[in-house]
N, C-alpha and C positions, 0 to 999 in steps of 0.2 A: 488587509488581506489578511486570511487566516491559512497555516500550515499544519497539516495533522499527519502523523505517521502511524499505523496500526499493523501490528506486528503477531501473527499467530502461529508462533512458534510455541509449543508447550514448556521449553524451557527459559525463565525468564530471565531478563538478561542477556540474551543470545546474540550469536554472531549474526542472525537475522536481525535485530535490533540494530546493531551497529552498522548494517549496511543500508537498512532503510534511513537511520539517523544522517548517513553521509551521504544519501542523494538527496535527501530533503535540503541539507544544508547547500549542497550545491548547486540546487537549483533555485533555493527561494530563504536562504538562510534558517537561521534556528527556530524550529517548528514551536507553534503555539499549544499543540498537545500531541501527546505521546500514549497510545493505549499498547502497551504490552499485555496482552490478552491472557499469558500466563497470572499475571496477577489478579485478574477477575476473577479466575476461578468459578465456583458453583454457581454465581449470579447469573452467567450465561445462560443457563439452563431454566432460571425463572423470569418468564417475560413479563412478569409484572413489577421486576426491580427495577426502581426508580432511578439508581445510580446509573446501570447498563442503558435504560432508555435516554438519560441527558448526554451519555457517550454518542450514542447514535445519532441524537440531535446536534450535537456539536462536528462529530464525523461529516454527517450531510451537509452541514453550512460551511464548511471548508472549500476555499478556494484551490487550493491542491492538498491532496492527502496520498501519500504512498503507502500504499498495501503491500506487506511482504509476508512470507510463508518460505518455509523450508520446502523440500518437496518430498512429498509422502506417497508414493504409488503413484508417481508420474500425476499427482495432484496437489492442490493445496490441502492443509491441514481441517482436519473436522473442528477444531477447535476456532479457525478462520471462519468456516461454515457457519457456525452457531452464531456468530457475530452478524453476518452480510446475510444472513436470513431476516435481521430484524429491519433492513432496508425496504423501503415502498420500492416497488417495481415503476423503472422509467422516472422517478423524482427523488430517492431517495439521496442519491449523492448528486451534487448541484454544481461541483466543479471538476478541475481536471483528476485524473487517479492515475497513478503510475503504479503498474504491476510488475512487482518484483519476488521473484523467487531464488533461493541457492539451491544447490544439490550436488552431490558428489562426484558426477562425472558429466561429459558432454551428451550423453544419451537421452536426458530428461530437458535437455536446452529449449525443445518447444512446449513444455508442460506449461509455463506462464502465458505464452501467447493463445494456448487451446483452453486451458482451464480459467486461468483468472482473469484476464481480459476479457472473455465475454460477460462474465457475471459483472464486472465493473461497468460496464458499458449498458446492460441489461439494467442496472441500477440508477442510469442516467448520468452515469461520468461520462465527459470526455475524454479519451485516452491518447495523447500525443504520443505519436510513435509507435514502434513495435514494444512488446513487452521487454523487461528486463531479466536475464537470467546471469547469474554469478555461480561461478563453482565455490563451493564454500572452502576449499584450499585457497583460493585466491582471494576471499573477501575483504581484505585489508589492502589489498594493490590497487591503486589508483588505476593501472592499465587495465584492470578488469571493469571499471566504469567508464574510464575516457572517451572511447568512440560511441557509447551511446549517449553519454551526456551531450558532446558536441553536436550530435544530430537530433538531440530534442531540446536542448537549451533555447534555442531562438524560439520555437513555437511556445514554450512554457514563459517565457520572459515577456514575450508581445501578448500572451493572453492574459497573464496576471497583471500588466500593466495597463492593458485595458478596462479591467473588471476594477481598479483603483482611479481610474479617471472618470468615470460613469458618474 
């Protein structure tokens, strides 16, 4: 079983990264791959870059991937879009994908459900439950995640166990 985290915050080592790591660890333990897109830089613009191609292959094959972004203009970042554009429709993501977005206020709470979840499903991922939105100011509070984790964890656990026993 492999677990990946992809973060589309333009700031490296962001609160978005901390939140995504927290969710991954709570659902499946320490991630095998962490892609902080802010550190990938201009290579995302080069469609022939082998390093980015390798990241796409690894993320696409992961059993669980947490895809996280801050909320910008009620959507995920362009940085994350550049990365997601590399995945084939319908078959690019082969496991479970958790859409996670952080935002400044409750007005954008539906952003991950309406912007990030559909693209992950279009790329072939199975999205367990609803998308997760966390207030940036409460990103480090367990209570920000607990109800969502309690609802989604049984499905994620069952799905991941079924993939490891096949």
